[in-house]
RODO-2510 file (C-alpha; in nm, 4 decimals, decimal comma):
residues 329
     n   res          X          Y          Z
     1     m     9,1523    14,9179    11,0761
     2     r     9,4828    14,7633    10,9775
     3     d     9,5610    14,4083    11,0808
     4     t     9,9313    14,3590    11,1526
     5     f    10,1081    14,0327    11,2004
     6     t    10,4247    13,9220    11,3658
     7     n    10,6863    13,8000    11,1241
     8     i    10,7710    13,4397    11,1944
     9     a    11,0552    13,2725    11,0078
    10     r    10,9714    12,9666    10,7983
    11     s    11,1975    12,7550    11,0162
    12     q    10,9774    12,8423    11,3133
    13     a    10,6558    12,7919    11,1204
    14     t    10,6661    12,4150    11,1606
    15     t    10,6104    12,4483    11,5328
    16     t    10,4102    12,7705    11,5468
    17     c    10,2437    12,9303    11,2464
    18     q    10,3593    13,0734    10,9180
    19     t    10,4019    13,4427    10,8427
    20     r    10,0736    13,5938    10,7308
    21     r     9,9838    13,8608    10,4845
    22     p     9,7448    14,1469    10,5700
    23     w     9,3946    14,0850    10,4421
    24     s     9,2548    14,4291    10,5301
    25     s     9,2352    14,5312    10,1626
    26     v     9,0054    14,2353    10,0899
    27     v     8,8180    14,1417    10,4038
    28     l     8,8950    14,1962    10,7691
    29     l     9,0107    13,8734    10,9332
    30     p     9,1395    13,9738    11,2763
    31     d     9,3515    13,7362    11,4774
    32     v     9,2392    13,5737    11,7981
    33     k     9,4827    13,4494    12,0563
    34     t     9,4780    13,0750    11,9957
    35     t     9,7338    13,0201    12,2703
    36     d     9,4893    13,1488    12,5318
    37     h     9,3098    12,8771    12,7279
    38     f     8,9705    13,0537    12,7145
    39     v     8,9927    13,1039    12,3378
    40     v     9,0971    12,7428    12,2812
    41     q     8,8176    12,6084    12,5003
    42     t     8,5602    12,8314    12,3314
    43     y     8,6591    12,7042    11,9881
    44     n     8,6555    12,3435    12,1070
    45     d     8,3115    12,3817    12,2637
    46     w     8,1822    12,5495    11,9461
    47     i     8,3005    12,2803    11,7054
    48     k     8,1716    12,0037    11,9305
    49     s     7,8291    12,1713    11,9372
    50     l     7,8290    12,2346    11,5615
    51     v     7,9042    11,8704    11,4817
    52     a     7,6369    11,7479    11,7246
    53     t     7,3765    11,9913    11,5950
    54     f     7,4223    11,9428    11,2207
    55     g     7,5601    11,5875    11,1991
    56     v     7,8358    11,6715    10,9534
    57     d     8,0515    11,3902    10,8133
    58     g     8,3832    11,5741    10,8154
    59     l     8,5519    11,9120    10,8290
    60     r     8,7514    12,1072    10,5722
    61     i     8,9619    12,3552    10,7708
    62     d     9,1003    12,6645    10,5999
    63     t     9,4443    12,8269    10,6487
    64     v     9,5736    12,5686    10,8951
    65     k     9,9339    12,6861    10,8744
    66     h     9,8362    13,0326    11,0001
    67     v     9,7421    12,8958    11,3433
    68     e     9,9783    12,7452    11,6007
    69     r    10,0115    12,3726    11,5387
    70     s     9,9532    12,3096    11,9093
    71     f     9,5957    12,4322    11,8658
    72     w     9,4828    12,1665    11,6194
    73     p     9,4969    11,8364    11,8144
    74     g     9,2497    11,9606    12,0757
    75     f     9,0227    12,1087    11,8107
    76     r     9,0283    11,7832    11,6132
    77     s     8,9561    11,5820    11,9273
    78     a     8,6622    11,8067    12,0153
    79     a     8,5214    11,7677    11,6635
    80     g     8,5484    11,3903    11,6886
    81     l     8,5506    11,3238    11,3131
    82     y     8,7677    11,3307    11,0025
    83     s     8,9297    11,6716    10,9587
    84     l     9,0999    11,7867    10,6372
    85     g     9,3342    12,0831    10,6647
    86     e     9,4497    12,3342    10,4059
    87     v     9,8269    12,3861    10,4182
    88     l     9,9006    12,5797    10,1025
    89     d    10,2576    12,4751    10,0252
    90     g    10,4073    12,2557     9,7554
    91     d    10,6866    12,1012     9,9636
    92     p    10,5952    11,7601    10,1125
    93     s    10,8579    11,8013    10,3859
    94     y    10,6774    12,1165    10,5020
    95     t    10,3175    12,0091    10,4398
    96     c    10,3183    11,6471    10,5595
    97     p    10,4094    11,7098    10,9275
    98     y    10,0724    11,8821    10,9699
    99     q     9,9148    11,5388    10,9323
   100     e    10,0388    11,4690    11,2839
   101     q     9,7784    11,7217    11,4044
   102     l     9,4923    11,6488    11,1611
   103     d     9,3651    11,3375    10,9832
   104     g     9,4220    11,4629    10,6313
   105     l     9,5456    11,7559    10,4258
   106     l     9,4727    11,9043    10,0881
   107     n     9,7452    11,7557     9,8717
   108     y     9,9032    12,0773     9,7470
   109     p    10,2392    11,9137     9,6693
   110     l    10,0642    11,6810     9,4236
   111     y     9,8454    11,9628     9,2900
   112     y    10,1466    12,1676     9,1844
   113     a    10,3199    11,8638     9,0337
   114     m    10,0058    11,7548     8,8436
   115     t     9,9422    12,1020     8,7068
   116     q    10,2989    12,1346     8,5828
   117     a    10,2969    11,7842     8,4323
   118     f     9,9674    11,8040     8,2446
   119     q     9,9287    12,1655     8,1352
   120     s    10,1463    12,1176     7,8269
   121     p    10,3519    11,8505     7,6443
   122     n    10,6579    12,0077     7,8068
   123     g    10,5445    11,9046     8,1544
   124     s    10,7574    11,6636     8,3546
   125     m    10,6129    11,3195     8,4237
   126     s    10,9313    11,2220     8,6075
   127     s    10,8847    11,5147     8,8484
   128     l    10,5241    11,4058     8,9044
   129     s    10,6410    11,0540     8,9854
   130     s    10,9107    11,1863     9,2188
   131     t    10,6584    11,4025     9,4018
   132     m    10,4295    11,1041     9,4546
   133     g    10,7216    10,9145     9,6064
   134     a    10,8166    11,2071     9,8310
   135     i    10,4589    11,2337     9,9578
   136     q    10,4465    10,8630    10,0392
   137     r    10,7746    10,8907    10,2299
   138     s    10,6876    11,2121    10,4147
   139     c    10,3172    11,1919    10,4969
   140     r    10,1855    10,9721    10,7754
   141     d     9,9002    10,8395    10,5597
   142     p     9,8791    10,9593    10,1961
   143     t     9,5473    10,7797    10,1492
   144     l     9,3807    11,0400    10,3729
   145     l     9,4962    11,3367    10,1656
   146     g     9,2494    11,5238     9,9471
   147     i     9,3534    11,5206     9,5791
   148     f     9,2285    11,8007     9,3555
   149     s     9,3181    11,9702     9,0287
   150     e     9,1021    12,2798     9,0826
   151     n     8,9640    12,4786     9,3732
   152     h     8,8211    12,8195     9,4551
   153     d     9,1646    12,9671     9,5359
   154     s     9,3450    12,8788     9,2126
   155     p     9,2921    12,9384     8,8406
   156     r     9,0885    12,6739     8,6612
   157     f     9,2982    12,4233     8,4699
   158     l     9,1329    12,5256     8,1420
   159     s     9,2572    12,8801     8,1989
   160     r     9,6109    12,7372     8,1656
   161     t     9,5408    12,5376     7,8487
   162     k     9,2473    12,5011     7,6123
   163     d     9,3357    12,1383     7,5367
   164     m     9,0397    11,9352     7,6631
   165     h     9,2331    11,6075     7,6501
   166     l     9,4980    11,7439     7,8872
   167     n     9,2104    11,8496     8,1126
   168     m     9,0638    11,4995     8,0995
   169     n     9,3970    11,3501     8,1983
   170     i     9,4422    11,5652     8,5069
   171     i     9,0830    11,5061     8,6211
   172     v     9,1078    11,1273     8,5875
   173     f     9,4506    11,1345     8,7528
   174     s     9,3113    11,3249     9,0524
   175     i     9,0404    11,0606     9,0967
   176     l     9,2642    10,7545     9,0658
   177     a     9,6012    10,8663     9,2067
   178     g     9,5115    10,7577     9,5609
   179     g     9,3688    10,9591     9,8464
   180     i     9,0303    11,1300     9,8568
   181     p     8,9221    11,2715     9,5180
   182     i     8,7851    11,6258     9,5193
   183     i     8,5990    11,7689     9,2184
   184     y     8,5401    12,1444     9,2323
   185     q     8,1966    12,2466     9,1071
   186     g     8,2126    12,3532     8,7464
   187     q     8,4938    12,1172     8,6472
   188     e     8,2318    11,8819     8,5076
   189     q     8,1041    12,1670     8,2908
   190     g     8,4442    12,2754     8,1596
   191     f     8,4659    12,6104     8,3389
   192     s     8,7802    12,8055     8,2555
   193     g     8,7963    13,1074     8,4870
   194     g     9,1395    13,2398     8,5847
   195     n     9,2368    13,3996     8,9148
   196     e     8,9656    13,4565     9,1726
   197     p     8,6905    13,5655     9,1504
   198     a     8,6848    13,4549     8,7836
   199     n     8,7275    13,0926     8,8980
   200     r     8,4060    13,1051     9,1031
   201     e     8,1576    13,0975     8,8162
   202     a     7,7855    13,0509     8,8721
   203     l     7,7001    12,6861     8,8124
   204     w     7,3325    12,7457     8,7321
   205     t     7,4224    12,9096     8,4008
   206     t     7,4964    12,5583     8,2685
   207     g     7,1524    12,4224     8,3484
   208     f     7,3300    12,1643     8,5667
   209     s     7,3897    11,9467     8,2633
   210     s     7,4533    11,5797     8,3356
   211     k     7,5240    11,5064     7,9692
   212     s     7,8400    11,7117     7,9157
   213     e     8,1491    11,5202     7,8050
   214     l     8,3351    11,5886     8,1288
   215     y     8,0350    11,5043     8,3487
   216     t     7,9870    11,1630     8,1876
   217     m     8,3618    11,0911     8,1983
   218     i     8,3831    11,1747     8,5694
   219     a     8,0779    10,9556     8,6329
   220     s     8,2420    10,6628     8,4508
   221     v     8,5682    10,6974     8,6444
   222     n     8,3796    10,7262     8,9718
   223     q     8,1790    10,4165     8,8827
   224     i     8,4863    10,1973     8,8278
   225     r     8,6530    10,3383     9,1398
   226     n     8,3447    10,2612     9,3507
   227     h     8,3341     9,9115     9,2041
   228     e     8,6968     9,8581     9,3038
   229     v     8,6353     9,9935     9,6557
   230     f     8,3824     9,7161     9,7162
   231     a     8,5779     9,4504     9,5252
   232     v     8,9144     9,4959     9,7005
   233     s     8,8980     9,5366    10,0777
   234     d     9,2220     9,7332    10,1127
   235     y     9,1804     9,9541     9,8059
   236     l     9,1211    10,2722    10,0066
   237     t     9,4088    10,2103    10,2474
   238     s     9,6764    10,0947    10,0016
   239     n     9,9243    10,3288     9,8350
   240     t     9,9428    10,3834     9,4605
   241     s    10,2399    10,2531     9,2608
   242     v    10,3933    10,4231     8,9594
   243     i    10,4654    10,1421     8,7124
   244     y    10,5764    10,3401     8,4084
   245     t    10,6968    10,6867     8,3067
   246     d    10,8411    10,8471     7,9961
   247     d    10,8544    11,2024     7,8637
   248     h    10,4804    11,2142     7,7964
   249     s    10,3275    10,9250     7,9914
   250     i    10,2757    10,7929     8,3429
   251     a    10,0996    10,4721     8,4470
   252     l     9,9676    10,3898     8,7943
   253     r     9,8571    10,0723     8,9684
   254     k     9,6217    10,0651     9,2667
   255     g     9,4266     9,7513     9,3489
   256     q     9,3150     9,5965     9,0188
   257     l     9,3102     9,9351     8,8443
   258     v     9,5853    10,0290     8,6020
   259     s     9,5558    10,3817     8,4678
   260     l     9,7603    10,5428     8,1926
   261     f     9,7953    10,9181     8,1434
   262     s     9,9476    11,1393     7,8774
   263     n    10,0423    11,5036     7,8400
   264     a    10,0944    11,4752     7,4638
   265     g     9,7718    11,6628     7,3957
   266     a     9,4761    11,6269     7,1612
   267     n     9,6805    11,7018     6,8487
   268     a     9,9459    11,4378     6,9183
   269     k    10,0028    11,1408     6,6907
   270     s     9,9090    10,7994     6,8274
   271     y    10,1848    10,6056     7,0009
   272     n    10,2179    10,2600     7,1538
   273     l    10,3334    10,1641     7,5017
   274     t    10,4114     9,8339     7,6672
   275     l    10,3197     9,8137     8,0356
   276     t    10,4722     9,5598     8,2736
   277     n    10,4612     9,5314     8,6542
   278     h    10,0830     9,5614     8,6295
   279     g    10,0015     9,2447     8,8244
   280     f     9,7820     9,0904     8,5548
   281     l     9,8187     8,7373     8,4188
   282     a     9,9332     8,6307     8,0732
   283     n     9,6374     8,5937     7,8351
   284     q     9,4089     8,7806     8,0756
   285     t     9,1371     8,9860     7,9050
   286     m     9,1220     9,3509     8,0097
   287     v     8,8645     9,6239     7,9503
   288     e     8,9701     9,9809     7,8853
   289     v     8,6920    10,1419     8,0845
   290     l     8,6668    10,4828     7,9128
   291     s     8,6253    10,3314     7,5643
   292     c     8,4866     9,9910     7,6731
   293     k     8,7301     9,8190     7,4367
   294     n     8,8898     9,4834     7,5168
   295     s     9,2612     9,4090     7,5163
   296     t     9,4589     9,1016     7,6153
   297     v     9,7783     9,0641     7,8153
   298     d    10,0133     8,8731     7,5879
   299     i    10,1872     8,5445     7,6678
   300     r    10,4931     8,7292     7,8028
   301     g    10,2786     8,9294     8,0425
   302     d    10,2966     9,2559     7,8474
   303     l     9,9956     9,4862     7,8330
   304     r    10,0099     9,6879     7,5123
   305     a     9,8310    10,0204     7,4959
   306     e     9,7786    10,2566     7,2053
   307     v     9,7550    10,6190     7,3191
   308     q     9,5315    10,8073     7,0770
   309     q     9,5107    11,1882     7,0841
   310     g     9,6664    11,1861     7,4298
   311     m     9,3579    11,0399     7,5994
   312     p     9,3726    10,8780     7,9465
   313     q     9,3021    10,5055     7,9753
   314     i     9,1886    10,2771     8,2586
   315     f     9,2452     9,9008     8,2391
   316     y     9,0524     9,6527     8,4509
   317     p     9,0123     9,2713     8,4385
   318     r     8,7022     9,1891     8,2363
   319     a     8,6124     8,8916     8,4549
   320     a     8,6010     9,1194     8,7607
   321     l     8,3460     9,3472     8,5916
   322     q     8,0663     9,0934     8,5551
   323     s     7,7338     9,2329     8,6855
   324     s     7,9029     9,5627     8,7721
   325     g     7,7223     9,7757     8,5163
   326     v     8,0584     9,9112     8,4007
   327     c     8,0736     9,9080     8,0206
   328     f     7,7297     9,7399     8,0245
   329     l     7,8724     9,4231     8,1806
***
């Protein structure tokens, strides 16, 4: 059976649905008439029952752009909880309007910009910064977007580069860039599969190690982020600021967290940066969370950082870490 679809121009897709490709060669996914009242009501009744029966916390909705936008508000209302939609497109001006129908979206515009920026030393940090600005201008609430660097539909980051330090940078960036961090299973084990199905490796082959380098790094970043969530009341609802960029570096500020990222790679020579606009006080003692080393903001208010082997860094006020368990404080 061949599934055929009506061609709909991209200009019309923002109010209806985007042109689809036939899936009959992979799996049969026939259309239903989501403009029909009976179909709409059936879906709404089903999702309301599913949520009530299983007590789910939120929904991740696939292929949102392939259904009429008018369908989603009623479906979201019937679900009665946070709903995250997949709109696979890298243009914020196309993707962000879907947030008028759903609470959040998978942040594909940022995904494409992150991947390009971090997969090699030739990536553009200025383009990454520009994309972050475009998302904040275009999306209703960027803090409700899901940020990811890998998923089941795309090649693993380590299939694009074998540089583990570049991989560390993009993972930490996805956790701290603002929004809802999403870690795809296997990232913490360093999986490197390419196009699907190679990117859907069996996790049990790793023994579910909690001691791998990436696992412990992700746990440390999650720990400091959780600490900040409870320390700063508006951390989750405030936007992230870009406070520095150059050819190989980008620095972000959100709450009391300042994070510094590099695409120079593991074989790069060390280099020094001076960060300003970080919000810290002169002579304030900071902790770089991933190494647990102290640094001090100088009398002029400059925070000096040495980037070694292109590793990411996270700076946090030492006094605000007391009794947190972060870096054994």
